[in-house]
Backbone bond lengths (Angstrom), bond angles and torsions (degrees), N, CA, C in turn:
res aa  C-N    CA-C-N  psi(-1)  N-CA   C-N-CA  omega(-1)  CA-C   N-CA-C  phi
1 M - - - 1.389 - - 1.521 113.83 -
2 R 1.346 117.07 133.33 1.435 117.22 172.79 1.576 107.68 -121.28
3 V 1.392 109.81 140.59 1.478 116.15 -177.34 1.454 104.12 -113.67
4 F 1.348 116.98 130.76 1.588 124.79 172.83 1.567 101.53 -112.44
5 H 1.338 109.08 135.20 1.468 117.42 174.89 1.546 103.39 -119.04
6 F 1.345 111.61 111.28 1.473 121.00 177.83 1.670 109.32 -78.36
7 K 1.278 112.63 99.64 1.564 111.59 -172.11 1.568 111.56 -79.17
8 N 1.319 121.32 -19.66 1.408 122.89 -173.58 1.552 109.89 -78.42
9 W 1.281 116.63 6.66 1.447 117.07 -179.85 1.476 110.23 -137.21
10 T 1.259 114.25 91.19 1.463 121.38 -177.30 1.547 108.62 -86.03
11 P 1.408 112.57 162.66 1.431 113.61 173.10 1.543 118.99 -61.27
12 T 1.309 115.38 -15.31 1.479 121.36 -176.34 1.556 108.92 -94.42
13 S 1.315 114.53 -17.50 1.554 118.76 -177.71 1.417 108.80 -90.90
14 D 1.368 120.13 146.55 1.456 123.45 -176.79 1.625 106.37 -72.80
15 L 1.358 117.04 -62.17 1.456 118.73 -172.34 1.499 104.19 -143.43
16 P 1.366 115.64 152.81 1.571 121.12 177.06 1.567 104.87 -67.97
17 S 1.329 114.28 142.63 1.476 114.11 169.05 1.467 108.93 -133.86
18 P 1.220 115.48 139.64 1.483 135.47 10.00 1.622 102.45 -87.49
19 P 1.325 119.52 167.91 1.342 125.96 -177.51 1.547 111.88 -65.17
20 Q 1.261 119.37 -22.44 1.495 123.00 172.80 1.415 112.43 -52.30
21 S 1.331 121.66 -44.74 1.469 125.90 -177.75 1.485 108.14 -53.55
22 L 1.392 118.98 -49.89 1.596 117.13 179.80 1.504 109.05 -73.17
23 I 1.308 118.33 -28.54 1.576 117.11 -179.45 1.545 103.49 -70.58
24 F 1.210 122.76 -41.57 1.620 125.24 176.23 1.488 111.61 -52.75
25 L 1.322 112.47 -45.19 1.492 119.83 -177.69 1.535 107.97 -65.39
26 M 1.321 114.06 -48.77 1.540 121.08 -179.05 1.522 101.67 -58.89
27 M 1.287 128.69 -58.39 1.364 130.35 178.92 1.527 118.06 -46.22
28 R 1.327 113.34 -43.55 1.455 122.02 176.06 1.512 108.18 -63.91
29 L 1.307 120.98 -50.96 1.447 124.05 175.95 1.557 113.67 -55.36
30 Q 1.279 120.94 -39.52 1.352 122.86 171.52 1.502 117.91 -68.09
31 E 1.327 118.34 -25.10 1.427 118.57 173.24 1.566 109.94 -74.17
32 I 1.236 112.70 -41.95 1.475 120.04 -178.66 1.602 110.69 -65.35
33 R 1.322 113.48 -34.19 1.447 121.93 -177.41 1.562 109.97 -69.93
34 K 1.380 110.25 -38.08 1.549 117.30 178.61 1.519 110.37 -73.32
35 S 1.242 123.33 -31.14 1.358 128.36 -177.03 1.608 110.24 -89.83
36 S 1.213 120.57 -9.36 1.448 118.61 -174.83 1.475 116.20 -107.92
37 D 1.272 121.58 155.99 1.378 122.92 177.67 1.559 111.91 -66.08
38 S 1.318 117.97 -43.49 1.421 129.41 177.34 1.549 109.69 -69.78
39 K 1.287 121.27 127.19 1.427 121.02 179.43 1.547 108.40 -106.96
40 V 1.225 117.69 0.16 1.516 122.60 179.49 1.414 110.54 -82.47
41 I 1.449 113.21 130.96 1.526 122.93 173.16 1.510 102.13 -117.42
42 M 1.253 119.05 130.91 1.444 124.35 169.41 1.664 110.98 -111.54
43 I 1.306 108.23 129.31 1.510 113.89 -172.26 1.499 105.08 -114.19
44 S 1.324 122.80 137.56 1.354 120.47 174.41 1.494 108.80 -148.54
45 C 1.300 121.20 154.40 1.401 127.21 178.38 1.575 109.98 -135.76
46 S 1.290 120.69 178.13 1.471 118.06 -177.95 1.496 121.38 -60.06
47 D 1.427 113.39 -34.34 1.411 121.00 -178.36 1.543 107.12 -102.70
48 G 1.318 126.41 -6.91 1.471 127.75 176.16 1.553 111.07 88.88
49 Y 1.227 116.97 -3.64 1.593 115.42 -171.59 1.562 116.58 -145.35
50 S 1.234 115.62 -39.81 1.655 121.76 -174.48 1.623 110.49 -61.89
51 A 1.246 109.00 -74.26 1.583 112.56 178.06 1.517 110.76 -64.43
52 S 1.218 118.90 -41.93 1.532 125.55 179.89 1.480 108.21 -56.60
53 G 1.263 116.30 -47.75 1.509 121.41 -176.50 1.455 113.19 -63.58
54 V 1.385 116.36 -38.90 1.411 123.84 176.61 1.491 115.24 -58.30
55 F 1.393 106.63 -48.11 1.496 123.30 -174.20 1.524 110.06 -67.22
56 V 1.288 111.16 -47.13 1.506 116.21 -179.52 1.559 109.59 -68.15
57 C 1.310 118.00 -33.87 1.411 122.00 176.21 1.532 108.55 -63.91
58 L 1.374 118.87 -48.66 1.440 127.65 -179.81 1.541 106.39 -52.58
59 M 1.253 118.54 -46.65 1.493 122.84 -177.62 1.398 111.93 -60.89
60 R 1.370 118.32 -40.39 1.498 127.18 -179.43 1.579 109.85 -74.03
61 V 1.218 117.73 -33.00 1.432 127.56 175.46 1.706 109.55 -62.56
62 A 1.412 110.41 -50.86 1.308 118.15 176.56 1.517 118.24 -62.27
63 A 1.390 111.89 -38.88 1.422 118.98 178.41 1.589 108.70 -64.67
64 E 1.390 117.58 -39.29 1.341 122.29 -179.24 1.503 109.20 -67.29
65 I 1.284 119.35 -41.92 1.404 120.51 177.60 1.594 109.49 -57.75
66 H 1.253 112.78 -48.94 1.529 122.51 -176.93 1.566 105.77 -54.19
67 L 1.216 116.04 -50.63 1.438 123.96 -173.84 1.617 115.67 -68.02
68 T 1.373 111.43 -49.62 1.453 115.22 -172.95 1.501 115.46 -113.70
69 R 1.220 114.93 -6.79 1.606 121.82 -171.70 1.480 110.41 58.98
70 T 1.263 122.06 21.86 1.395 128.81 173.27 1.661 105.03 -137.66
71 V 1.342 103.82 157.63 1.525 105.55 168.50 1.566 109.56 -150.00
72 D 1.207 114.67 153.03 1.410 125.33 -179.69 1.558 103.96 -131.16
73 V 1.370 115.60 91.71 1.507 129.31 -177.73 1.579 106.11 -59.16
74 Y 1.351 114.26 -45.38 1.380 111.13 -175.03 1.552 113.40 -65.73
75 R 1.302 118.95 -39.89 1.361 122.34 179.59 1.571 110.31 -68.92
76 T 1.358 117.74 -33.14 1.401 116.84 -179.81 1.512 110.33 -71.88
77 V 1.330 119.07 -33.90 1.499 119.06 177.98 1.496 111.43 -71.22
78 Q 1.422 112.72 -38.15 1.348 120.24 177.12 1.544 115.45 -58.39
79 S 1.362 112.99 -43.91 1.437 124.30 174.51 1.532 114.36 -59.96
80 M 1.200 110.65 -43.89 1.590 118.70 -178.03 1.508 102.24 -70.68
81 R 1.216 123.79 -42.63 1.457 122.20 -166.42 1.568 110.40 -76.74
82 F 1.410 113.37 -11.56 1.574 117.71 173.80 1.420 109.40 -65.89
83 D 1.431 121.79 -35.73 1.448 127.48 -176.72 1.591 108.26 -98.43
84 R 1.306 118.32 -32.17 1.467 125.18 -176.61 1.519 113.29 -135.18
85 P 1.360 107.04 76.05 1.564 115.05 -179.41 1.528 118.40 -47.94
86 Q 1.346 114.77 -31.08 1.397 114.06 -175.04 1.622 113.58 -88.04
87 F 1.316 111.12 6.43 1.527 118.46 171.86 1.418 112.04 -76.33
88 V 1.349 118.65 130.06 1.532 120.36 170.61 1.540 108.49 55.51
89 T 1.367 110.40 74.46 1.505 114.61 -177.58 1.520 113.69 -105.74
90 S 1.318 119.56 -4.29 1.414 112.30 -174.12 1.641 108.03 -127.53
91 Q 1.305 114.08 152.99 1.515 120.91 -179.85 1.567 107.57 -47.86
92 A 1.319 113.37 -47.45 1.506 120.40 -174.74 1.523 107.14 -56.94
93 Q 1.377 120.77 -44.18 1.460 118.26 -176.63 1.626 106.95 -68.59
94 Y 1.184 117.15 -41.18 1.440 120.73 176.91 1.476 117.62 -61.77
95 N 1.314 115.32 -40.31 1.430 118.50 175.25 1.490 116.19 -73.51
96 Y 1.401 114.70 -25.40 1.489 127.52 174.02 1.603 103.03 -68.46
97 L 1.290 119.38 -48.15 1.526 119.56 177.18 1.499 117.94 -54.22
98 N 1.489 108.84 -47.10 1.352 113.62 177.20 1.565 116.54 -62.38
99 E 1.512 116.71 -40.02 1.387 117.53 175.41 1.621 109.97 -65.21
100 A 1.422 115.99 -39.86 1.446 113.12 -179.96 1.533 114.22 -65.86
101 A 1.331 115.72 -30.32 1.427 117.47 177.37 1.534 112.25 -66.99
102 I 1.268 118.47 -37.31 1.539 123.42 175.61 1.395 109.34 -67.74
103 V 1.412 125.01 -42.34 1.325 127.80 179.80 1.555 109.83 -65.01
104 Y 1.338 116.70 -45.02 1.429 119.79 178.92 1.522 111.83 -63.72
105 F 1.210 116.99 -37.64 1.505 118.12 -177.83 1.450 114.02 -67.31
106 K 1.330 111.86 -40.49 1.502 124.07 174.44 1.542 108.62 -62.67
107 M 1.381 119.23 -46.45 1.436 119.86 178.73 1.560 108.14 -62.58
108 L 1.370 124.36 -34.79 1.463 123.57 177.11 1.513 109.85 -69.28
109 Q 1.355 118.95 -35.41 1.365 120.64 -176.61 1.554 107.89 -68.50
110 L 1.315 117.49 -42.95 1.520 123.26 -178.63 1.503 107.17 -64.54
111 E 1.356 121.95 -41.25 1.372 127.88 176.50 1.649 114.96 -57.84
112 E 1.324 106.96 -44.76 1.589 119.33 175.04 1.461 111.32 -59.18
113 Q 1.459 114.71 -45.34 1.419 123.13 -172.20 1.575 104.67 -67.69
114 K 1.284 118.14 -40.84 1.519 125.64 177.67 1.495 111.14 -62.82
115 K 1.292 116.67 -43.53 1.499 118.23 179.73 1.503 107.96 -72.50
116 K 1.350 123.54 -32.99 1.416 123.28 176.86 1.547 110.94 -67.38
117 K 1.337 116.94 -40.46 1.414 122.37 -179.44 1.686 107.81 -63.39
118 E 1.378 111.32 -44.87 1.474 112.13 -179.16 1.439 113.28 -65.00
119 E 1.369 118.28 -35.56 1.527 120.63 -178.77 1.518 110.13 -77.12
120 E 1.355 116.52 -25.63 1.543 115.25 170.94 1.543 113.34 -70.05
121 K 1.326 113.99 -36.72 1.447 121.62 174.76 1.541 113.17 -57.56
122 K 1.354 109.00 -49.32 1.410 119.95 179.92 1.489 113.92 -64.03
123 Q 1.414 116.89 -35.91 1.463 122.67 174.69 1.543 109.31 -69.41
124 A 1.369 114.15 -41.41 1.453 112.83 -175.01 1.553 109.33 -68.85
125 K 1.408 119.96 -31.97 1.490 126.56 -177.11 1.593 100.43 -65.34
126 R 1.358 115.40 -51.02 1.526 116.76 -175.48 1.538 112.29 -59.13
127 I 1.351 118.81 -35.80 1.368 123.15 177.11 1.515 111.53 -67.73
128 K 1.382 119.99 -41.11 1.374 126.45 -178.90 1.574 106.44 -68.17
129 D 1.370 116.54 -44.03 1.351 114.35 179.05 1.521 118.70 -61.26
130 A 1.421 112.19 -37.85 1.293 117.94 179.45 1.668 113.85 -70.02
131 E 1.299 114.80 -32.48 1.360 122.44 176.32 1.583 108.50 -66.68
132 T 1.276 114.37 -43.00 1.403 121.35 -174.12 1.782 107.80 -70.96
133 E 1.329 110.28 -34.31 1.488 113.92 173.17 1.519 111.35 -71.57
134 E 1.208 120.32 -39.25 1.399 125.67 174.37 1.507 113.49 -63.77
135 S 1.285 120.58 -39.04 1.460 123.27 174.87 1.496 111.58 -69.15
136 E 1.277 115.58 -42.42 1.467 118.98 176.17 1.487 112.24 -61.38
137 L 1.242 120.58 -42.19 1.547 131.36 177.25 1.664 105.24 -63.00
138 G 1.350 113.93 -49.37 1.361 118.91 -179.55 1.605 113.68 -63.57
139 G 1.370 111.57 -36.26 1.453 116.76 178.95 1.533 110.71 -69.69
140 A 1.360 117.20 -37.16 1.608 119.22 179.48 1.516 104.66 -67.51
141 K 1.269 121.18 -38.90 1.461 124.94 -178.33 1.459 109.24 -62.07
142 E 1.265 116.89 -43.31 1.533 125.07 -179.77 1.531 109.83 -66.86
143 R 1.358 115.71 -40.67 1.650 119.05 178.70 1.507 105.97 -66.13
144 K 1.337 119.37 -39.43 1.429 120.51 177.66 1.487 116.85 -64.04
145 E 1.368 115.25 -38.00 1.435 119.85 175.05 1.521 113.70 -66.43
146 I 1.421 112.87 -44.44 1.527 116.03 170.15 1.397 120.23 -54.75
147 D 1.367 114.10 -42.08 1.450 119.01 178.53 1.638 113.55 -69.66
148 T 1.297 108.63 -26.22 1.513 113.87 -178.21 1.518 103.87 -74.72
149 M 1.396 114.01 -41.27 1.560 117.55 -176.41 1.552 110.96 -66.95
150 K 1.306 113.04 -35.06 1.512 119.58 -178.45 1.598 112.15 -72.28
151 H 1.348 110.70 -40.54 1.490 111.75 -174.28 1.602 111.64 -114.87
152 G 1.232 120.79 27.34 1.384 125.36 -178.13 1.483 114.07 75.57
153 S 1.345 118.20 -137.27 1.407 124.05 -172.25 1.644 102.16 -74.91
154 S 1.319 110.38 159.91 1.426 118.86 -177.39 1.611 109.59 -78.15
155 S 1.321 115.79 -17.51 1.462 111.76 178.11 1.534 108.02 -110.74
156 V 1.305 116.81 136.56 1.508 120.24 -176.02 1.438 108.69 -102.74
157 D 1.492 111.41 127.48 1.409 118.93 -178.16 1.536 104.97 -110.50
158 D 1.355 122.78 116.95 1.365 130.11 179.20 1.477 115.36 -86.14
159 T 1.332 129.13 8.64 1.315 133.26 -172.24 1.476 109.01 -89.59
């Protein structure tokens, strides 16, 4: 069992700022979850619902973004509150989740752009390597043809 204590969110503070801090915690937990035999994550806060509710909702928002590339924070909150009415009870929490969803979506877009550029660089290198290999092979063929022209046929007959 691993325990994480998110110190940027105390019982007296409303919400952690900036949203990236909570997003990074969520992403770290997802990494650990993927690499672990246990897929269970337990989330708790001092009152059992305020901070936990926002964090669980953020995780659901992130999952929705990954699956559909869209998100409806209102519906996600509504869905969660059906089972857990004490989750996400203030306008500030709702606004925070909207802001966090936008930040998370932009982070994913930047990551995708970075991967795309890396893939384009790899592809350009493969093309360049193939062209270099082709020109080297072509150069060897040209040298053989020149040698053949200088010395006659490529096979020598001593008879």
